[in-house]
C-alpha positions in Angstrom: 36.7 59.6 159.0 34.6 60.6 155.9 33.2 57.5 154.1 31.3 57.8 150.6 29.7 54.6 150.0 28.9 53.4 146.7 25.6 51.1 146.5 23.2 49.5 143.9 20.0 50.6 145.8 17.8 47.6 144.5 19.9 45.1 146.3 19.0 46.8 149.4 15.3 46.6 148.9 13.4 44.2 151.5 13.1 41.2 151.2 16.5 40.9 150.1 19.3 38.2 149.6 22.2 37.3 152.2 24.4 40.1 150.2 21.5 42.7 150.6 21.5 42.1 154.5 25.1 42.4 154.7 25.1 45.8 152.6 22.3 47.0 154.9 23.4 46.0 158.2 27.1 47.1 157.8 26.2 50.5 156.3 23.7 51.0 159.3 26.4 50.1 161.6 28.8 52.5 160.1 26.0 55.3 159.9 25.8 55.1 163.7 29.6 54.5 164.5 31.2 57.6 166.5 33.9 57.7 164.3 32.4 57.8 160.8 30.7 60.4 158.6 29.0 58.1 156.2 27.0 59.3 152.9 25.9 57.2 150.3 26.1 57.7 146.6 24.3 56.0 143.7 22.6 56.7 140.6 19.7 59.5 140.6 17.5 56.9 138.7 16.7 55.4 142.1 15.1 58.3 143.7 11.6 58.1 144.5 9.7 61.5 143.4 13.4 62.8 143.0 13.6 63.0 146.7 14.7 59.8 148.5 15.3 56.1 148.4 12.2 54.2 148.6 11.2 53.0 152.0 11.7 49.5 150.8 15.3 50.2 151.5 16.6 50.3 155.1 19.0 52.9 154.1 16.5 55.4 153.0 16.9 57.7 155.8 20.7 58.1 155.2 22.3 61.3 153.7 23.3 60.5 150.1 24.4 62.0 146.8 23.6 61.2 143.1 25.3 61.1 139.8 23.2 61.6 136.7 24.1 58.6 134.7 21.9 55.4 134.7 23.5 52.8 136.9 23.9 50.1 134.2 25.6 52.3 131.7 27.9 53.9 134.2 28.9 50.3 135.6 29.5 49.0 132.1 31.6 52.0 131.2 33.7 51.9 134.2 34.3 48.1 134.0 35.2 48.3 130.3 36.9 51.7 129.7 37.6 53.1 133.1 35.9 56.3 132.3 34.0 58.3 133.2 36.2 59.0 136.1 33.9 59.7 139.2 36.1 62.4 140.9 33.8 65.2 140.4 30.9 63.3 142.2 32.6 62.5 145.3 33.3 65.3 148.0 36.6 66.6 148.4 36.6 65.7 152.3 36.0 61.9 151.4 38.6 59.8 153.1 37.5 56.4 151.5 35.2 55.3 148.6 33.7 52.3 149.8 31.6 49.7 148.2 30.0 47.1 150.3 29.5 45.2 147.1 31.3 43.8 143.8 32.0 46.8 141.5 34.9 48.9 140.0 34.7 52.5 140.4 37.4 54.8 138.6 38.4 57.7 141.0 41.8 59.3 141.9 41.2 61.6 144.6 40.7 59.1 147.3 41.5 55.3 148.2 38.9 52.6 147.5 37.8 49.6 149.3 35.4 47.2 147.8 33.8 44.0 148.8 33.5 40.7 147.0 31.3 38.3 148.6 32.5 35.2 146.4 34.5 34.3 143.4 31.9 31.7 142.0 32.3 32.9 138.3 35.9 31.6 138.3 35.3 28.2 140.0 36.0 25.5 137.6 34.7 22.2 139.1 31.0 23.2 140.1 28.2 21.2 138.5 27.1 24.2 136.4 30.7 25.8 135.8 30.7 24.5 132.1 27.4 25.8 131.4 26.7 28.4 128.7 25.3 30.7 131.3 28.0 30.3 133.8 30.9 30.6 130.9 29.2 34.0 130.0 29.0 35.1 133.7 32.6 34.1 134.1 33.4 36.1 130.9 31.5 39.2 131.9 33.3 39.1 135.5 36.5 38.5 133.8 36.6 41.8 132.0 36.9 43.9 135.4 37.2 42.0 138.5 41.0 41.6 138.5 41.4 45.3 137.7 39.0 46.2 140.6 41.0 44.1 143.0 44.4 45.5 141.7 42.9 49.2 141.8 41.5 49.1 145.3 43.7 49.6 148.4 41.2 47.1 150.4 39.4 44.3 149.4 36.7 43.1 152.0 35.2 39.7 152.1 33.0 37.6 154.2 34.8 34.2 154.9 38.5 32.9 154.9 37.1 30.5 152.1 36.2 33.2 149.8 39.6 35.0 150.6 41.5 31.8 149.7 39.6 31.5 146.7 40.5 35.0 145.5 44.0 34.1 146.1 44.0 30.7 144.4 41.9 31.6 141.5 42.5 35.4 140.6 46.1 35.4 142.2 45.0 38.2 144.5 47.3 40.0 147.3 46.3 38.3 150.3 47.7 41.1 152.5 45.0 43.5 151.2 42.0 40.9 151.6 40.2 41.3 154.8 37.2 38.9 156.0 34.8 40.8 158.0 32.3 38.0 158.1 28.5 38.7 158.6 26.1 38.9 161.4 22.7 38.0 162.8 19.7 40.5 163.2 18.2 40.4 166.8 14.8 38.9 165.8 16.3 35.5 165.4 17.6 35.7 169.0 14.6 37.0 170.3 12.2 34.3 169.0 14.4 31.7 170.6 12.9 32.4 174.0 9.4 31.4 172.5 8.2 27.6 172.8 7.9 26.4 169.2 4.4 24.9 169.9 2.9 28.3 170.9 3.8 29.6 167.4 0.9 29.1 164.7 2.1 26.9 161.8 0.6 26.3 158.4 1.1 22.5 158.7 0.5 20.1 161.6 3.3 18.0 160.2 6.9 18.3 161.5 9.1 19.8 159.0 12.6 20.9 158.0 13.1 24.4 156.7 15.3 25.9 153.8 16.0 29.4 153.1 16.9 30.3 149.3 14.7 28.4 147.0 14.9 25.1 145.2 17.5 25.9 142.7 20.8 24.1 141.5 23.1 26.2 143.3 21.1 25.5 146.6 21.1 21.9 146.2 18.0 21.3 144.4 18.6 17.9 143.4 19.6 16.8 146.8 16.3 18.0 148.4 14.5 15.9 145.8 16.4 13.0 146.9 15.9 13.5 150.4 12.2 14.1 149.9 12.3 10.6 148.1 14.0 8.8 150.9 11.7 10.6 153.5 8.8 9.0 151.5 10.4 5.6 151.2 10.6 5.5 154.9 6.9 6.9 155.2 8.2 9.7 157.4 5.5 12.5 158.0 8.5 15.3 158.1 7.9 17.7 155.4 10.4 20.0 153.5 9.5 23.5 153.6 11.5 26.0 151.2 11.2 29.8 151.2 12.7 31.7 148.3 12.4 31.7 144.6 12.8 28.6 143.2 13.8 27.6 139.5 11.0 26.4 137.2 12.5 22.7 136.7 12.5 22.4 140.2 9.2 23.7 140.8 7.7 21.2 138.2 9.9 18.4 139.9 8.4 19.4 143.1 5.0 18.9 142.2 5.3 15.2 142.3 6.8 15.3 145.8 3.8 15.7 148.3 6.1 16.3 151.3 7.9 19.4 149.7 6.2 22.8 150.3 7.2 25.7 148.2 6.4 29.0 149.8 8.0 31.4 147.5 9.4 34.8 148.6 8.7 35.2 152.4 8.7 38.6 154.1 11.9 39.0 156.3 9.7 39.2 159.4 8.2 35.8 159.1 11.5 33.9 158.8 12.3 33.6 162.5 8.9 32.2 163.2 9.1 29.7 160.4 12.6 28.7 161.5 11.5 28.5 165.3 8.7 25.8 164.3 11.2 23.7 162.3 13.1 20.4 163.3 16.1 21.9 161.8 17.4 24.0 159.0 18.4 21.9 156.0 21.0 24.1 154.0 22.4 21.7 151.2 23.8 24.7 149.2 26.7 23.7 146.8 28.5 27.1 147.0 28.0 30.2 149.4 30.6 32.8 150.0 29.3 32.7 153.6 25.6 31.6 154.0 23.7 33.5 156.8 20.9 31.2 157.0 22.7 28.6 159.3 23.6 31.3 161.7 20.1 32.5 161.8 18.7 29.1 162.4 21.2 28.7 165.5 20.2 32.1 166.9 16.7 31.1 166.5 17.3 27.9 168.7 17.1 25.5 165.9 19.9 22.9 164.7 21.6 23.7 161.4 22.4 21.0 159.0 24.6 21.9 156.1 26.4 20.7 153.3 30.2 19.9 153.5 30.8 22.5 150.6 32.6 25.9 150.4 32.1 28.1 153.2 29.5 26.1 155.2 31.8 24.2 157.3 33.7 27.2 158.4 30.6 29.3 159.2 28.9 26.6 161.3 32.1 25.3 163.0 31.4 22.4 165.5 28.1 23.8 166.4 26.4 22.7 163.3 26.0 19.1 161.9 27.9 18.9 158.3 26.7 16.4 155.8 27.6 15.0 152.5 24.8 16.2 150.2 24.9 13.3 147.9 24.1 10.9 150.7 20.4 11.4 151.3 19.9 8.2 153.6 22.5 9.8 156.1 20.8 13.1 155.8 17.4 11.4 156.6 18.9 9.7 159.6 19.9 13.1 160.9 16.9 14.5 160.4 14.7 11.9 162.1 17.0 11.7 164.8 16.8 15.5 165.6 13.1 14.9 165.5 12.9 12.1 168.0 15.6 12.5 170.2 15.3 15.7 172.5 18.6 15.6 174.1 20.6 15.5 170.8 18.4 18.2 169.6 18.9 20.2 172.7 22.9 19.8 172.6 22.8 21.3 168.9 20.6 24.1 170.0 22.9 25.1 172.9 26.1 24.9 170.9 24.4 26.7 167.9 23.2 29.8 170.0 26.6 30.3 171.7 28.1 30.1 168.3 25.8 32.5 166.5 26.3 35.0 169.4 29.8 35.6 168.2 28.7 36.8 164.8 27.3 40.5 165.0 26.8 43.2 162.4 28.6 45.6 164.8 31.7 43.6 164.7 31.5 43.3 161.0 31.4 47.1 161.1 34.3 47.6 163.6 36.4 45.5 161.3 35.7 47.6 158.3 36.7 50.7 160.5 39.8 49.3 161.9 41.0 48.1 158.5 40.2 51.6 156.8 42.3 53.1 159.7 45.0 50.8 159.2 45.6 51.3 155.5 44.9 55.2 155.7 
């Protein structure tokens, strides 16, 4: 099967978000699949020295073709007008045009499969749903996303939660929406065999770890409340946060001596930072999937997650699901995990078994079998 895959190269550059990890890993698995002949297509603006993608992209060694328009111009034109049609840039031999990301790609010569990670733009009841920024986000997505779903033969997504929200909010046809899930890189499983105390740490204090930055969507206000509760109990447990944080939360965290903001962390450092932690504390208020809890489980670390969006689905009974508005309960759980080795080990055992069922190869296999089914 010949697949031409449209990408935004910048989303694949390391270090990248969960969406970027999904794009990179699914495409690398497809590239090595015995049934698939894969070729990338993207704007020529991304070529380094006019030759190849920058090596910051794990996809830089895959075969590719380009089109001459700049990416932003092309995307806006496709989404608003449906032109220019891209038939002349896609090989005649293409069986499927596949986008492992959200887009609208006007083409007539072959069927199209796109990926929509979540439909947060259309959620009416999030704390930020009525903000001007979110209303603008909703308006922009509203101009094209329903058309993209209608015109695609297949719509991939990453959780049953996201699939159902597409049906509920956009009235999408559930029969062509396929949940392929996400996977976990082997580095997280490998570090689980290393004793945490043998890994060098930047702090002597025990800490809970968070990936995603101190931001509103990621539960920034709830982390501040947990921090305050830890201080009131005179706990020496710190909260260590990796990722870009919003300025207002950086300012707020300055008065919390038990919060450490690391900023962007290289991907290769994440397994080590997770392994040293008491647990992953993931209080995100909206995720289409949420890979960090599975990464924590793979690394041999309990995952404590908010009872929001896809997170309960992703962790199942192998994680600890909490109400993010209840910092006292969260601190009770954190301190129990630090002090009670049997409790901690039980969640580590369940978590590793659970995380092992999520592989990037199985995600790619679902893509292949679905495209075969709809061919």
